[in-house]
Every structure is written in C-alpha cells, then in structure tokens.
TORZALUM-113762 format. One record per atom (N, C-alpha, C): residue in three letters; atom name; x, y, z. Coordinates in steps of 0.02 Angstrom, whole numbers. Layout:
<pts>
PT  residu  atome    east   north      up
PT     ALA     CA       X       Y       Z
...
</pts>
This chain:
<pts>
PT  residu  atome    east   north      up
PT     UNK      N    3459   -4666   -1117
PT     UNK     CA    3390   -4661   -1153
PT     UNK      C    3366   -4605   -1133
PT     UNK      N    3324   -4593   -1206
PT     UNK     CA    3304   -4515   -1186
PT     UNK      C    3211   -4519   -1166
PT     UNK      N    3196   -4483   -1140
PT     UNK     CA    3129   -4467   -1127
PT     UNK      C    3084   -4409   -1149
PT     UNK      N    3025   -4420   -1204
PT     UNK     CA    2983   -4374   -1221
PT     UNK      C    2937   -4349   -1201
PT     UNK      N    2917   -4290   -1182
PT     UNK     CA    2876   -4266   -1138
PT     UNK      C    2819   -4255   -1190
PT     UNK      N    2759   -4247   -1195
PT     UNK     CA    2696   -4218   -1223
PT     UNK      C    2677   -4165   -1204
PT     UNK      N    2685   -4124   -1165
PT     UNK     CA    2664   -4048   -1140
PT     UNK      C    2686   -4007   -1201
PT     UNK      N    2656   -3962   -1208
PT     UNK     CA    2682   -3887   -1236
PT     UNK      C    2719   -3844   -1188
PT     UNK      N    2754   -3783   -1239
PT     UNK     CA    2795   -3754   -1207
PT     UNK      C    2738   -3722   -1166
PT     UNK      N    2677   -3685   -1179
PT     UNK     CA    2631   -3647   -1166
PT     UNK      C    2658   -3574   -1152
PT     UNK      N    2622   -3524   -1130
PT     UNK     CA    2646   -3429   -1121
PT     UNK      C    2620   -3420   -1050
PT     UNK      N    2696   -3391   -1044
PT     UNK     CA    2694   -3383    -978
PT     UNK      C    2681   -3306    -952
PT     UNK      N    2635   -3297    -919
PT     UNK     CA    2604   -3209    -906
PT     UNK      C    2623   -3185    -847
PT     UNK      N    2651   -3135    -847
PT     UNK     CA    2694   -3088    -794
PT     UNK      C    2632   -3040    -792
PT     UNK      N    2628   -3035    -734
PT     UNK     CA    2564   -2972    -718
PT     UNK      C    2589   -2928    -681
PT     UNK      N    2586   -2870    -689
PT     UNK     CA    2604   -2820    -714
PT     UNK      C    2573   -2762    -649
PT     UNK      N    2621   -2733    -592
PT     UNK     CA    2605   -2680    -536
PT     UNK      C    2584   -2630    -570
PT     UNK      N    2550   -2579    -508
PT     UNK     CA    2544   -2495    -560
PT     UNK      C    2607   -2492    -555
PT     UNK      N    2667   -2507    -523
PT     UNK     CA    2752   -2469    -542
PT     UNK      C    2788   -2490    -596
PT     UNK      N    2748   -2538    -647
PT     UNK     CA    2781   -2575    -693
PT     UNK      C    2744   -2525    -776
PT     UNK      N    2756   -2538    -809
PT     UNK     CA    2745   -2510    -885
PT     UNK      C    2796   -2472    -911
PT     UNK      N    2773   -2424    -961
PT     UNK     CA    2809   -2385    -984
PT     UNK      C    2810   -2313    -939
PT     UNK      N    2872   -2254    -943
PT     UNK     CA    2855   -2199    -916
PT     UNK      C    2875   -2151    -962
PT     UNK      N    2816   -2098    -959
PT     UNK     CA    2825   -2042   -1013
PT     UNK      C    2876   -1986    -985
PT     UNK      N    2926   -1957   -1016
PT     UNK     CA    2967   -1921   -1003
PT     UNK      C    2958   -1874   -1021
PT     UNK      N    2960   -1792    -984
PT     UNK     CA    2955   -1731   -1030
PT     UNK      C    3017   -1736   -1078
PT     UNK      N    3012   -1699   -1142
PT     UNK     CA    3083   -1697   -1184
PT     UNK      C    3120   -1649   -1181
PT     UNK      N    3105   -1606   -1145
PT     UNK     CA    3125   -1539   -1136
PT     UNK      C    3183   -1569   -1059
PT     UNK      N    3133   -1579    -997
PT     UNK     CA    3199   -1578    -939
PT     UNK      C    3196   -1659    -934
PT     UNK      N    3173   -1694    -974
PT     UNK     CA    3219   -1752    -935
PT     UNK      C    3165   -1792    -893
PT     UNK      N    3112   -1760    -864
PT     UNK     CA    3082   -1782    -805
PT     UNK      C    3034   -1838    -817
PT     UNK      N    3007   -1875    -779
PT     UNK     CA    2944   -1910    -774
PT     UNK      C    2874   -1849    -763
PT     UNK      N    2836   -1879    -823
PT     UNK     CA    2769   -1836    -809
PT     UNK      C    2717   -1864    -763
PT     UNK      N    2722   -1807    -732
PT     UNK     CA    2674   -1813    -636
PT     UNK      C    2598   -1825    -660
PT     UNK      N    2568   -1869    -626
PT     UNK     CA    2509   -1882    -615
PT     UNK      C    2462   -1883    -563
PT     UNK      N    2411   -1821    -579
PT     UNK     CA    2362   -1788    -544
PT     UNK      C    2306   -1825    -529
PT     UNK      N    2255   -1808    -474
PT     UNK     CA    2195   -1849    -467
PT     UNK      C    2150   -1777    -473
PT     UNK      N    2100   -1788    -509
PT     UNK     CA    2039   -1737    -514
PT     UNK      C    1981   -1749    -476
PT     UNK      N    1945   -1706    -466
PT     UNK     CA    1901   -1686    -408
PT     UNK      C    1851   -1744    -394
PT     UNK      N    1848   -1789    -467
PT     UNK     CA    1817   -1856    -473
PT     UNK      C    1841   -1914    -438
PT     UNK      N    1912   -1913    -415
PT     UNK     CA    1964   -1984    -429
PT     UNK      C    1976   -2008    -481
PT     UNK      N    1977   -1952    -536
PT     UNK     CA    2002   -2000    -595
PT     UNK      C    2093   -1976    -576
PT     UNK      N    2138   -2005    -615
PT     UNK     CA    2206   -1989    -602
PT     UNK      C    2205   -1988    -676
PT     UNK      N    2248   -1914    -672
PT     UNK     CA    2259   -1884    -752
PT     UNK      C    2324   -1872    -759
PT     UNK      N    2340   -1857    -821
PT     UNK     CA    2437   -1828    -840
PT     UNK      C    2418   -1749    -813
PT     UNK      N    2483   -1725    -791
PT     UNK     CA    2495   -1655    -773
PT     UNK      C    2534   -1647    -828
PT     UNK      N    2507   -1581    -871
PT     UNK     CA    2535   -1574    -906
PT     UNK      C    2560   -1502    -909
PT     UNK      N    2633   -1472    -887
PT     UNK     CA    2634   -1400    -867
PT     UNK      C    2658   -1393    -943
PT     UNK      N    2608   -1326    -960
PT     UNK     CA    2600   -1305   -1044
PT     UNK      C    2578   -1220   -1017
PT     UNK      N    2622   -1173   -1060
PT     UNK     CA    2598   -1110   -1074
PT     UNK      C    2569   -1076   -1139
PT     UNK      N    2527   -1062   -1102
PT     UNK     CA    2466   -1019   -1178
PT     UNK      C    2474    -955   -1168
PT     UNK      N    2487    -933   -1250
PT     UNK     CA    2483    -868   -1251
PT     UNK      C    2419    -850   -1278
PT     UNK      N    2395    -795   -1265
PT     UNK     CA    2321    -755   -1277
PT     UNK      C    2328    -698   -1322
PT     UNK      N    2296    -699   -1386
PT     UNK     CA    2313    -629   -1412
PT     UNK      C    2268    -615   -1429
PT     UNK      N    2251    -547   -1432
PT     UNK     CA    2188    -502   -1434
PT     UNK      C    2161    -528   -1504
PT     UNK      N    2092    -516   -1503
PT     UNK     CA    2040    -560   -1547
PT     UNK      C    1998    -508   -1563
PT     UNK      N    1990    -469   -1594
PT     UNK     CA    1916    -421   -1623
PT     UNK      C    1850    -469   -1615
PT     UNK      N    1801    -450   -1594
PT     UNK     CA    1744    -489   -1603
PT     UNK      C    1695    -449   -1614
PT     UNK      N    1661    -454   -1691
PT     UNK     CA    1586    -407   -1697
PT     UNK      C    1533    -447   -1692
PT     UNK      N    1484    -412   -1639
PT     UNK     CA    1420    -456   -1638
PT     UNK      C    1378    -400   -1678
PT     UNK      N    1342    -448   -1711
PT     UNK     CA    1286    -410   -1737
PT     UNK      C    1233    -433   -1707
PT     UNK      N    1180    -387   -1683
PT     UNK     CA    1113    -410   -1665
PT     UNK      C    1055    -388   -1743
PT     UNK      N    1020    -427   -1733
PT     UNK     CA     950    -410   -1792
PT     UNK      C     906    -441   -1762
PT     UNK      N     844    -397   -1768
PT     UNK     CA     793    -411   -1737
PT     UNK      C     741    -471   -1767
PT     UNK      N     770    -474   -1835
PT     UNK     CA     707    -501   -1873
PT     UNK      C     736    -597   -1865
PT     UNK      N     807    -591   -1828
PT     UNK     CA     834    -658   -1805
PT     UNK      C     858    -657   -1750
PT     UNK      N     864    -615   -1717
PT     UNK     CA     897    -616   -1649
PT     UNK      C     853    -581   -1581
PT     UNK      N     871    -601   -1520
PT     UNK     CA     816    -596   -1466
PT     UNK      C     853    -563   -1412
PT     UNK      N     864    -524   -1388
PT     UNK     CA     891    -508   -1330
PT     UNK      C     820    -470   -1274
PT     UNK      N     832    -486   -1208
PT     UNK     CA     774    -474   -1189
PT     UNK      C     805    -434   -1101
PT     UNK      N     780    -377   -1086
PT     UNK     CA     781    -348   -1029
PT     UNK      C     748    -354    -963
PT     UNK      N     770    -378    -928
PT     UNK     CA     733    -412    -886
PT     UNK      C     763    -398    -793
PT     UNK      N     707    -410    -764
PT     UNK     CA     740    -439    -690
PT     UNK      C     743    -502    -670
PT     UNK      N     794    -494    -634
PT     UNK     CA     830    -560    -613
PT     UNK      C     786    -589    -561
PT     UNK      N     763    -542    -517
PT     UNK     CA     717    -563    -457
PT     UNK      C     649    -601    -479
PT     UNK      N     612    -548    -526
PT     UNK     CA     548    -559    -522
PT     UNK      C     542    -635    -617
PT     UNK      N     611    -586    -655
PT     UNK     CA     573    -649    -700
PT     UNK      C     558    -595    -748
PT     UNK      N     527    -548    -731
PT     UNK     CA     478    -484    -789
PT     UNK      C     532    -469    -830
PT     UNK      N     492    -470    -908
PT     UNK     CA     557    -429    -941
PT     UNK      C     502    -385    -994
PT     UNK      N     552    -347   -1020
PT     UNK     CA     518    -288   -1054
PT     UNK      C     470    -330   -1113
PT     UNK      N     430    -286   -1131
PT     UNK     CA     385    -329   -1192
PT     UNK      C     377    -245   -1264
PT     UNK      N     404    -263   -1313
PT     UNK     CA     403    -223   -1375
PT     UNK      C     322    -241   -1401
PT     UNK      N     271    -195   -1418
PT     UNK     CA     221    -186   -1443
PT     UNK      C     254    -184   -1496
PT     UNK      N     198    -199   -1552
PT     UNK     CA     180    -210   -1625
PT     UNK      C     194    -139   -1645
PT     UNK      N     196     -83   -1631
PT     UNK     CA     173     -27   -1622
PT     UNK      C     239      10   -1624
PT     UNK      N     306     -17   -1576
PT     UNK     CA     362      -9   -1566
PT     UNK      C     367      40   -1496
PT     UNK      N     295      25   -1471
PT     UNK     CA     299      50   -1387
PT     UNK      C     325       3   -1351
PT     UNK      N     344      36   -1283
PT     UNK     CA     378     -42   -1232
PT     UNK      C     319     -42   -1196
PT     UNK      N     291    -103   -1174
PT     UNK     CA     233    -122   -1122
PT     UNK      C     267    -153   -1054
PT     UNK      N     270     -83   -1009
PT     UNK     CA     296    -109    -950
PT     UNK      C     256    -169    -887
PT     UNK      N     223    -190    -895
PT     UNK     CA     171    -223    -890
PT     UNK      C     140    -209    -802
PT     UNK      N     129    -128    -771
PT     UNK     CA     133    -108    -726
PT     UNK      C      61    -100    -719
PT     UNK      N      49    -117    -638
PT     UNK     CA     -32    -124    -628
PT     UNK      C     -32     -57    -562
PT     UNK      N     -53     -15    -590
PT     UNK     CA     -69       7    -517
PT     UNK      C    -139      18    -474
PT     UNK      N    -141     -16    -411
PT     UNK     CA    -162     -18    -367
PT     UNK      C    -176      31    -309
PT     UNK      N    -233      57    -327
PT     UNK     CA    -219     111    -245
PT     UNK      C    -241      68    -171
PT     UNK      N    -256      10    -196
PT     UNK     CA    -266      -9     -99
PT     UNK      C    -175     -52    -103
PT     UNK      N    -150     -34    -153
PT     UNK     CA     -67     -69    -117
PT     UNK      C     -28      14    -118
PT     UNK      N     -59      50    -109
PT     UNK     CA     -32     108    -107
PT     UNK      C     -13     146    -163
PT     UNK      N     -26     122    -199
PT     UNK     CA      -1     162    -295
PT     UNK      C     -40     253    -286
PT     UNK      N     -16     289    -327
PT     UNK     CA     -40     348    -324
PT     UNK      C     -35     376    -410
PT     UNK      N     -73     408    -434
PT     UNK     CA     -66     429    -473
PT     UNK      C     -68     528    -492
PT     UNK      N     -54     570    -493
PT     UNK     CA     -74     616    -510
PT     UNK      C     -95     641    -558
PT     UNK      N    -154     689    -576
PT     UNK     CA    -183     718    -636
PT     UNK      C    -179     783    -630
PT     UNK      N    -129     818    -643
PT     UNK     CA    -112     899    -643
PT     UNK      C    -128     923    -718
PT     UNK      N    -154     977    -732
PT     UNK     CA    -129    1028    -797
PT     UNK      C     -92    1077    -784
PT     UNK      N     -69    1115    -836
PT     UNK     CA     -25    1173    -826
PT     UNK      C     -20    1217    -782
PT     UNK      N     -73    1227    -757
PT     UNK     CA     -87    1273    -729
PT     UNK      C     -89    1248    -666
PT     UNK      N     -95    1199    -644
PT     UNK     CA     -88    1149    -574
PT     UNK      C    -129    1127    -552
PT     UNK      N    -186    1138    -565
PT     UNK     CA    -254    1107    -557
PT     UNK      C    -256    1017    -546
PT     UNK      N    -286    1012    -502
PT     UNK     CA    -259     921    -504
PT     UNK      C    -323     889    -469
PT     UNK      N    -337     829    -518
PT     UNK     CA    -380     790    -489
PT     UNK      C    -386     724    -463
PT     UNK      N    -408     729    -393
PT     UNK     CA    -430     672    -350
PT     UNK      C    -478     629    -367
PT     UNK      N    -481     574    -330
PT     UNK     CA    -536     531    -332
PT     UNK      C    -536     520    -269
PT     UNK      N    -601     535    -236
PT     UNK     CA    -619     511    -165
PT     UNK      C    -646     469    -147
PT     UNK      N    -642     439     -80
PT     UNK     CA    -654     383     -54
PT     UNK      C    -705     338     -76
PT     UNK      N    -756     383     -94
PT     UNK     CA    -832     353    -109
PT     UNK      C    -822     338    -193
PT     UNK      N    -761     352    -229
PT     UNK     CA    -781     351    -301
PT     UNK      C    -785     425    -348
PT     UNK      N    -814     469    -316
PT     UNK     CA    -799     545    -346
PT     UNK      C    -752     562    -367
PT     UNK      N    -736     617    -413
PT     UNK     CA    -700     664    -430
PT     UNK      C    -688     731    -403
PT     UNK      N    -625     729    -357
PT     UNK     CA    -636     805    -351
PT     UNK      C    -581     858    -377
PT     UNK      N    -573     906    -394
PT     UNK     CA    -537     953    -422
PT     UNK      C    -497    1008    -360
PT     UNK      N    -451     991    -385
PT     UNK     CA    -393    1040    -316
PT     UNK      C    -367    1083    -350
PT     UNK      N    -410    1146    -363
PT     UNK     CA    -363    1195    -388
PT     UNK      C    -308    1219    -371
PT     UNK      N    -263    1250    -392
PT     UNK     CA    -208    1279    -364
PT     UNK      C    -195    1350    -354
PT     UNK      N    -169    1360    -299
PT     UNK     CA    -176    1437    -289
PT     UNK      C    -129    1509    -351
PT     UNK      N    -197    1544    -336
PT     UNK     CA    -178    1588    -391
PT     UNK      C    -160    1650    -372
PT     UNK      N     -91    1670    -388
PT     UNK     CA     -51    1759    -369
PT     UNK      C    -123    1816    -386
PT     UNK      N     -83    1840    -361
PT     UNK     CA    -130    1914    -375
PT     UNK      C    -100    1937    -432
PT     UNK      N    -159    1933    -482
PT     UNK     CA    -137    1970    -556
PT     UNK      C    -106    2028    -561
PT     UNK      N     -72    2046    -611
PT     UNK     CA     -52    2080    -624
PT     UNK      C     -94    2131    -671
PT     UNK      N     -93    2189    -659
PT     UNK     CA    -181    2262    -668
PT     UNK      C    -135    2298    -705
PT     UNK      N    -143    2323    -766
PT     UNK     CA    -143    2360    -798
PT     UNK      C    -189    2401    -834
PT     UNK      N    -179    2479    -830
PT     UNK     CA    -247    2528    -860
PT     UNK      C    -213    2559    -930
PT     UNK      N    -220    2556    -972
PT     UNK     CA    -169    2571   -1049
PT     UNK      C    -227    2622   -1084
PT     UNK      N    -194    2687   -1085
PT     UNK     CA    -244    2738   -1108
PT     UNK      C    -245    2745   -1193
PT     UNK      N    -309    2730   -1222
PT     UNK     CA    -328    2736   -1293
PT     UNK      C    -306    2802   -1331
PT     UNK      N    -287    2820   -1327
PT     UNK     CA    -238    2886   -1353
PT     UNK      C    -286    2896   -1412
PT     UNK      N    -295    2861   -1463
PT     UNK     CA    -333    2912   -1519
PT     UNK      C    -376    2851   -1535
PT     UNK      N    -439    2873   -1577
PT     UNK     CA    -498    2821   -1581
PT     UNK      C    -471    2781   -1651
PT     UNK      N    -482    2715   -1640
PT     UNK     CA    -456    2678   -1714
PT     UNK      C    -399    2713   -1750
PT     UNK      N    -340    2680   -1687
PT     UNK     CA    -291    2680   -1692
PT     UNK      C    -234    2635   -1662
PT     UNK      N    -207    2598   -1698
PT     UNK     CA    -183    2527   -1673
PT     UNK      C    -136    2557   -1608
PT     UNK      N    -134    2522   -1557
PT     UNK     CA    -103    2504   -1513
PT     UNK      C     -65    2431   -1461
PT     UNK      N     -11    2433   -1455
PT     UNK     CA      10    2379   -1415
PT     UNK      C      37    2373   -1347
PT     UNK      N      21    2317   -1344
PT     UNK     CA      55    2283   -1258
PT     UNK      C      60    2232   -1260
PT     UNK      N     134    2202   -1233
PT     UNK     CA     162    2148   -1208
PT     UNK      C     167    2141   -1130
PT     UNK      N     150    2078   -1120
PT     UNK     CA     115    2043   -1058
PT     UNK      C     210    2021   -1020
PT     UNK      N     187    2026    -958
PT     UNK     CA     245    1999    -931
PT     UNK      C     282    1917    -942
PT     UNK      N     331    1938    -952
PT     UNK     CA     367    1849    -967
PT     UNK      C     336    1806    -947
PT     UNK      N     299    1749    -974
PT     UNK     CA     294    1699    -955
PT     UNK      C     209    1693    -923
PT     UNK      N     164    1752    -944
PT     UNK     CA     103    1726    -931
PT     UNK      C      47    1688    -961
PT     UNK      N      48    1662    -903
PT     UNK     CA      -8    1590    -911
PT     UNK      C     -85    1610    -940
PT     UNK      N    -120    1669    -918
PT     UNK     CA    -175    1670    -924
PT     UNK      C    -186    1759    -911
PT     UNK      N    -236    1798    -949
PT     UNK     CA    -261    1840    -953
PT     UNK      C    -325    1874    -987
PT     UNK      N    -348    1937    -952
PT     UNK     CA    -412    1968    -977
PT     UNK      C    -417    2019    -987
PT     UNK      N    -443    2044   -1038
PT     UNK     CA    -426    2119   -1055
PT     UNK      C    -514    2156   -1083
PT     UNK      N    -532    2206   -1074
PT     UNK     CA    -586    2236   -1096
PT     UNK      C    -583    2305   -1075
PT     UNK      N    -632    2333   -1114
PT     UNK     CA    -635    2427   -1096
PT     UNK      C    -661    2434   -1043
PT     UNK      N    -636    2481    -998
PT     UNK     CA    -674    2519    -941
PT     UNK      C    -741    2573    -962
PT     UNK      N    -741    2597   -1032
PT     UNK     CA    -799    2640   -1046
PT     UNK      C    -858    2604   -1083
PT     UNK      N    -852    2646   -1146
PT     UNK     CA    -895    2621   -1187
PT     UNK      C    -874    2601   -1246
PT     UNK      N    -813    2582   -1260
PT     UNK     CA    -757    2577   -1316
PT     UNK      C    -813    2509   -1350
PT     UNK      N    -771    2513   -1424
PT     UNK     CA    -785    2433   -1438
PT     UNK      C    -710    2437   -1457
PT     UNK      N    -690    2362   -1427
PT     UNK     CA    -618    2350   -1443
PT     UNK      C    -608    2304   -1501
PT     UNK      N    -547    2309   -1537
PT     UNK     CA    -507    2255   -1569
PT     UNK      C    -451    2235   -1562
PT     UNK      N    -436    2174   -1546
PT     UNK     CA    -378    2149   -1556
PT     UNK      C    -369    2099   -1598
PT     UNK      N    -288    2071   -1585
PT     UNK     CA    -262    2031   -1615
PT     UNK      C    -186    2027   -1580
PT     UNK      N    -156    1960   -1618
PT     UNK     CA     -69    1931   -1583
PT     UNK      C     -29    1980   -1640
PT     UNK      N     -51    1977   -1697
PT     UNK     CA     -28    2015   -1739
PT     UNK      C     -30    2087   -1756
PT     UNK      N       4    2133   -1812
PT     UNK     CA     -28    2193   -1812
PT     UNK      C     -97    2195   -1857
PT     UNK      N    -135    2230   -1843
PT     UNK     CA    -189    2205   -1866
PT     UNK      C    -217    2225   -1944
PT     UNK      N    -258    2193   -1979
PT     UNK     CA    -245    2226   -2046
PT     UNK      C    -331    2205   -2042
PT     UNK      N    -326    2155   -2063
PT     UNK     CA    -416    2107   -2067
PT     UNK      C    -443    2079   -2020
PT     UNK      N    -374    2040   -1982
PT     UNK     CA    -393    1977   -1972
PT     UNK      C    -394    2005   -1863
PT     UNK      N    -456    2005   -1848
PT     UNK     CA    -460    2020   -1761
PT     UNK      C    -516    2003   -1744
PT     UNK      N    -521    2038   -1659
PT     UNK     CA    -550    2001   -1634
PT     UNK      C    -603    2045   -1607
PT     UNK      N    -673    2059   -1601
PT     UNK     CA    -724    2112   -1570
PT     UNK      C    -729    2106   -1505
PT     UNK      N    -717    2143   -1474
PT     UNK     CA    -724    2160   -1382
PT     UNK      C    -802    2192   -1378
PT     UNK      N    -881    2181   -1376
PT     UNK     CA    -898    2238   -1385
PT     UNK      C    -916    2269   -1316
PT     UNK      N    -931    2330   -1284
PT     UNK     CA    -931    2375   -1235
PT     UNK      C    -982    2324   -1181
PT     UNK      N    -946    2324   -1118
PT     UNK     CA    -979    2281   -1067
PT     UNK      C    -938    2221   -1059
PT     UNK      N    -916    2192   -1110
PT     UNK     CA    -894    2116   -1128
PT     UNK      C    -805    2137   -1124
PT     UNK      N    -785    2074   -1089
PT     UNK     CA    -717    2050   -1074
PT     UNK      C    -693    1985   -1119
PT     UNK      N    -618    1987   -1124
PT     UNK     CA    -597    1917   -1170
PT     UNK      C    -552    1894   -1119
PT     UNK      N    -551    1824   -1104
PT     UNK     CA    -506    1788   -1095
PT     UNK      C    -455    1726   -1126
PT     UNK      N    -386    1724   -1104
PT     UNK     CA    -365    1667   -1135
PT     UNK      C    -299    1644   -1086
PT     UNK      N    -319    1572   -1060
PT     UNK     CA    -282    1536   -1048
PT     UNK      C    -255    1488   -1064
PT     UNK      N    -206    1462   -1021
PT     UNK     CA    -168    1398   -1050
PT     UNK      C    -101    1411   -1090
PT     UNK      N    -103    1480   -1105
PT     UNK     CA     -18    1492   -1136
PT     UNK      C      44    1470   -1115
PT     UNK      N      56    1466   -1160
PT     UNK     CA     130    1409   -1162
PT     UNK      C     188    1470   -1196
PT     UNK      N     177    1504   -1231
PT     UNK     CA     222    1564   -1250
PT     UNK      C     260    1589   -1208
PT     UNK      N     334    1603   -1216
PT     UNK     CA     352    1643   -1149
PT     UNK      C     343    1715   -1157
PT     UNK      N     320    1734   -1203
PT     UNK     CA     321    1823   -1230
PT     UNK      C     284    1810   -1272
PT     UNK      N     226    1888   -1266
PT     UNK     CA     166    1863   -1299
PT     UNK      C     140    1947   -1303
PT     UNK      N     136    1970   -1350
PT     UNK     CA     105    2025   -1373
PT     UNK      C      36    2056   -1411
PT     UNK      N     -19    2094   -1394
PT     UNK     CA     -64    2096   -1408
PT     UNK      C     -54    2163   -1445
PT     UNK      N    -111    2177   -1490
PT     UNK     CA    -131    2252   -1543
PT     UNK      C    -187    2244   -1524
PT     UNK      N    -204    2312   -1523
PT     UNK     CA    -272    2326   -1514
PT     UNK      C    -303    2393   -1527
PT     UNK      N    -360    2420   -1556
PT     UNK     CA    -385    2496   -1542
PT     UNK      C    -436    2500   -1519
PT     UNK      N    -465    2549   -1490
PT     UNK     CA    -542    2549   -1495
PT     UNK      C    -578    2629   -1519
PT     UNK      N    -630    2629   -1522
PT     UNK     CA    -649    2679   -1556
PT     UNK      C    -680    2718   -1531
PT     UNK      N    -664    2750   -1458
PT     UNK     CA    -659    2803   -1431
PT     UNK      C    -599    2836   -1397
PT     UNK      N    -564    2869   -1409
PT     UNK     CA    -509    2912   -1374
PT     UNK      C    -525    2935   -1330
PT     UNK      N    -483    2929   -1268
PT     UNK     CA    -475    2930   -1208
PT     UNK      C    -523    2883   -1146
PT     UNK      N    -546    2840   -1189
PT     UNK     CA    -543    2759   -1144
PT     UNK      C    -516    2733   -1138
PT     UNK      N    -511    2686   -1084
PT     UNK     CA    -458    2642   -1059
PT     UNK      C    -461    2576   -1060
PT     UNK      N    -402    2527   -1077
PT     UNK     CA    -403    2457   -1107
PT     UNK      C    -359    2426   -1030
PT     UNK      N    -422    2385    -997
PT     UNK     CA    -402    2369    -932
PT     UNK      C    -377    2274    -929
PT     UNK      N    -318    2272    -920
PT     UNK     CA    -287    2196    -923
PT     UNK      C    -270    2191    -863
PT     UNK      N    -280    2125    -849
PT     UNK     CA    -277    2071    -806
PT     UNK      C    -217    2020    -823
PT     UNK      N    -163    1993    -793
PT     UNK     CA    -144    1921    -814
PT     UNK      C    -101    1909    -777
PT     UNK      N     -83    1829    -775
PT     UNK     CA     -62    1788    -705
PT     UNK      C     -20    1740    -747
PT     UNK      N      54    1732    -697
PT     UNK     CA      88    1700    -720
PT     UNK      C      68    1627    -710
</pts>
C-alpha cells in the first residue's frame, strides 16, 4: 500500500560565503585577479595595466573679451587691475605714518621735502664750480660760434663791455635773440648732450663771457 504526501518539493537555497562564487582569471597569466582595499575600506579589483602616454600639442588661446587671467599675490589675495585706459592700477597707498617715502626731484637734482608741520622745503643740489670762458669778439657784426662742454645742463652768457649781442642755436639769418648791454641770458634744464651757440657783437674787441654747468 502506498502513501501520498501533500507537500511540494519546494526550493532549497544554499548560502554562499566570501570564498564562493565566480573567480576572475587573468587571460594572459591565468592567475586570479587580486582584490585590494582602498583608503575608504572598499574592496576593489586590482588591474595590472600598462599605459603609454603620447605627446600631445595643446594650443591655448586667451581672449580678453572672453577669458580672464589674474595676476595676484597668493598671501593677500590682491590682484592687478586693468583700468579702462589700459593702465595698471596697483592699488598702492603711500602713508608717511607707515614709513613710506617718495622723493620729488627735478633734472638738476633739486629735491622737494615735506616738513613735520606740513610745509614744503626745497633742497637744492650741490652746484659745481661753473666752466668759465672769455671769447674775443674779433670783428663787429661777424658771426662766431661756441660749443659748450658735453652734457652741459645750464649756461649764462653776456658781453663784458657795451656790445649788443645777438645769438641763436643755429647759424643766424633773421632769427636770433638780442642781449642788450648790461644784460645776461640764462638757459637751464638742457637735455642735449652737445650744444653750440652762434653769436655776434656790434663792437670789435669786446668779449663774450660764458658760464656753464654740467
């Protein structure tokens, strides 16, 4: 006599541990692929691969209409600013209380200083002994010339006697400066390395007196 069971066959599950499952093999060496743990504790597949880097030419074009490059100080974060006229704004503050000092000096070395009470003081540079020349006026109303020492910055000329002088920086025709008896002519702030004057007096035997400074 047979016995019939009403139970279904059901499904049996087998729990797999970490040692079970598929094994990935290296197709070349046939060895299992390693597993490593990253800095966050995640397990990752370790891939032994060779990479070959090739030289690549990279051209970078910067256009002020679209791009922006800053030049700045990494410590303070201050950057150069370009003004609308193209000048550079360095955002520099001059403060005498902080020890800043800027000298204002002219081409002759004369210096402008600010006194403690806020008034201005002009310090004149030392003036060297001038070069003195006495040039004979050989003939009346006859043009002569004189070349100053190189790099002359200032000069003064006049007649010793009662001659009326005429002088110019080019050979005279109708353009000249007249120096009347008893007067001198002075010129300063000269930047030319070499300078020649052309002159004549209306009395022979007089002398042209010349003083010049470098």
